[in-house]
C-alpha positions as CSV (number, residue, x, y, z in Angstrom):
1,M,69.2,25.2,105.4
2,G,65.4,24.3,106.4
3,E,64.8,22.7,110.0
4,V,64.8,18.6,110.0
5,V,61.2,17.3,110.3
6,N,60.5,13.9,111.5
7,L,57.9,12.7,109.2
8,R,56.3,9.8,111.2
9,L,55.6,12.6,113.1
10,A,54.1,15.1,110.8
11,R,52.2,12.3,109.4
12,K,51.0,11.9,113.1
13,R,49.7,15.1,113.4
14,A,47.7,15.5,110.1
15,A,46.2,12.7,110.7
16,R,44.9,13.9,114.4
17,A,43.7,17.0,112.7
18,A,41.6,15.2,109.9
19,G,40.4,13.4,113.1
20,E,39.7,16.4,114.7
21,D,38.1,17.6,112.2
22,A,36.0,14.7,111.3
23,A,34.9,14.8,115.4
24,A,34.1,18.4,115.1
25,R,31.6,17.8,111.8
26,N,30.2,14.3,113.9
27,R,29.2,16.5,117.3
28,A,27.7,18.9,114.7
29,A,25.4,16.1,113.5
30,H,24.8,13.2,116.2
31,G,25.4,15.9,119.2
32,R,21.4,17.1,118.7
33,T,18.5,16.7,121.2
34,K,15.9,14.6,119.5
35,A,13.5,17.7,119.5
36,E,16.3,19.5,117.0
37,R,16.7,16.4,115.1
38,D,12.8,16.0,114.4
39,G,12.8,19.8,113.1
40,A,15.6,19.4,111.1
41,R,13.7,16.2,109.5
42,L,10.0,18.3,109.7
43,E,11.6,21.2,107.9
44,A,13.5,18.7,105.3
45,E,10.4,17.1,104.4
46,R,8.7,20.5,104.1
47,A,11.2,21.9,101.6
48,D,10.6,18.8,99.3
49,R,6.8,19.1,99.4
50,R,7.2,22.8,98.5
51,L,9.7,22.0,96.0
52,D,7.6,19.1,94.3
53,G,4.6,21.2,94.5
54,A,6.1,23.7,92.5
55,R,6.9,20.8,89.8
56,L,5.7,21.8,86.2
57,D,3.1,19.3,84.3
58,G,4.3,16.9,83.1
59,A,7.7,17.0,84.3
60,V,9.3,13.4,85.6
61,S,10.8,12.8,88.6
62,S,14.3,11.7,89.0
63,K,13.8,9.8,91.5
64,S,10.8,7.9,90.4
65,S,12.6,7.6,87.0
66,A,15.6,5.9,88.9
67,D,13.4,3.5,91.4
68,D,11.3,2.0,88.7
69,P,13.0,0.2,86.2
70,E,9.9,-0.3,84.1
71,A,9.4,3.7,83.0
């Protein structure tokens, strides 16, 4: 026969593990210096500009068509 498991404690353990995972993700996202955040933002902007620069003529941006209801 299997081991008796207290479901309340099992749920608490699962919630605690999920919370620890979320905390680790938040530490990675928010636990950076201002220089690191600015560098990541600049790199993302540079990548967006590079992608927009490679756009073919006549192609419509998905951002501008979604934001502009008259277009």
